[in-house]
N, C-alpha and C positions, 0 to 999 in steps of 0.2 A: 410185713413186707408185701409189696405188690406181687400178685401171682405172675410167674414167668410168662404166662400166655398174654399178659397185658403189657409187657415190656417191649421196647424196641429191640430189634436184633442187636444193635450196638450195646445196649445195656445188658442184655442177656449174655452176650459174649464177654463183656467185662466181668460180670459175676462168675461165669463159668471159669474164666482164667484165674480169678482170685481164688476161687474154691479149690481148683486143681492144685495150684502151687502151695496153698496153705496145707492141703492134705499131705503133699509130699513132705513138707516141713514137719508137720505133726507126726507123721509116720516114722520119722527118724528116731523119735524118743520112745517108741513103743517098748513096753516091758523093761524100761530102765529104772533103776533106783535114783533117788536124788543125788547120791554120791557118784554114780556112773555118769549122770547127766552133767555133772560139774567137772568131770575129768578134762584135762587138757592134753590129749594124746599126741599132739603135734607141737612144733615149736611155736605155733601161734598162741596168742592169749585167749583164743576163742574156746568156748565150751557149748554144749548143746542147749542147756537150760538158758544160758546167757543169750544165745542166738535167738531163741524164741522170745525171750523178754525184750530184746532189742527190736525184733521185727514187730511185736505187738505195740511197743511204745512208738516206734516210727510210724506205723500205720495209723495209730490214734492221732498223732500230731498232724500228719498230712490230711487226714479226714477232717480234722478241725480247720485246717487251712482251706480246704475246698469249700467249706461252708462259711468261714468267717475271716479269712485272710491271715497274714502273718501274726497279727496280734493274738489270734485264737490258738496258735500252736503251743503256747506255754513252753517255749524253749528254755532250757537250763544248761547252757554249755559252759560249765565251770571246770576247774582243774580236776575234779573227781568224777567228771561226766562218764568217762569210759567205764570205770568200775561200777558206777551206779546204774548205767544203762545196759551193760554187757554181762553182768554177773548177778547171781542171786544174793540178796542181802540176808543178814541173819533173820531167821524166821520165815523166809520165803521158801517155797517148795516148787518142784516141777509141776505138780498137780495145780497149784495155785496160779502159776504163770500160764499154764494151758487154759485154765478157766478164764483168766483175764483176757487171754488172746481170743477165746471164743466170744466174749462180750464185745471186744473191739471189732472183731470180724462181723458180727451181726450189725453193729452200728454202721460200719462202712458199707455193708451190703444194702442197708436201708437207704443210705445216702445215694449210692449208685442207682438204686431203683427209683428214688423219689426226688432227688435234687431237680428243681425245675429246669435248669439250663446247664448242660455240660460244657457249654462255651463260656460261661461266666468265669471271669479270671480275677486274680489278685496279684499284687506285687509280691515277689518273693522276699523273704527276710534278708537282711544284709548279712552276707557271709562271704568269705573269700572264694568259695567254690561256685557262687552264683554270679552271673553277669550283672553289673549294676543296672537297675531299672527293669530287669526282666520280670515278666508276668507269666503265670501258668494258669491255664484253664482247669476246671474240675476234671475234664477228660484227661489232661496231661498228668494231673495228680494221681488219678486212678491207675494210669499206665505206669507211673513211677512206682506205685505201691506193688503192682504186679511184678515189675522188674526187680525191685528190692527183695521181694519174697522169693522169687525164683533164684536169684543169686545166692541168697542165704540158705535156701534149701539144698543147693549144690554144696555149699560149705558144710552144712550139717551132714550130708551124705558121706563126705570124706571123714568127718569126725567120727560118725557112727561106725563106719567100716574100720577105722583105726582102733576103736574101743573093743569091738567084739566080732568083727568080720561081717556083720549084718549090712546088707545093702538096701537102699531105698529105691533106687531107680534102675535096677538091673542086676 
C-alpha cells in the first residue's frame, strides 16, 4: 500500500474512517467462542459471526464494483442468499471469517490508496433498491462501505451487549 504520507487528504480520511469502523465491528467479537458468536440474543435473525461475514462479503463486492463495475460484483441473490451471506456455513469459524475480513479490508485499502480516479463511475446493478440508470463513483462506493460497516457495527454492539453485557462503544 502507498504510504499515508503520499496519499491525498481525502484518501487518508477514507482509509481512517474504514479502519475505525472495522475496528469497532471486530472489537464486538473479542473473546467470544464460535457458539457465542452465532447466538441470536434478540428477535432478529442476526448474529455476530454472520454480521462480520456479511460486511466482509458486501465490502468485497463493492470493491470489485469500484474497479470493474456491476459485472465484477459476482452477485448471487438467490432464495438462500440470506442464510448464505448472514450465517456461518458448516465448517466456517469466527476466526476464519475474521481472517477473510482482514484480507478483504486490505484489498479495499489498496484500492482506496491506489485507484487512479475516485470520480470514475459505473452503472449500478439492476435491483429494486437502485434508481434505474444510476451510476456510482468509486468515492461513493467507498463512502457506502463506510456507512454499511458503521451501521452493522452498531447492530453488533447491541448483539454483544445482549449476549454478555460487554459494550463496544461505551
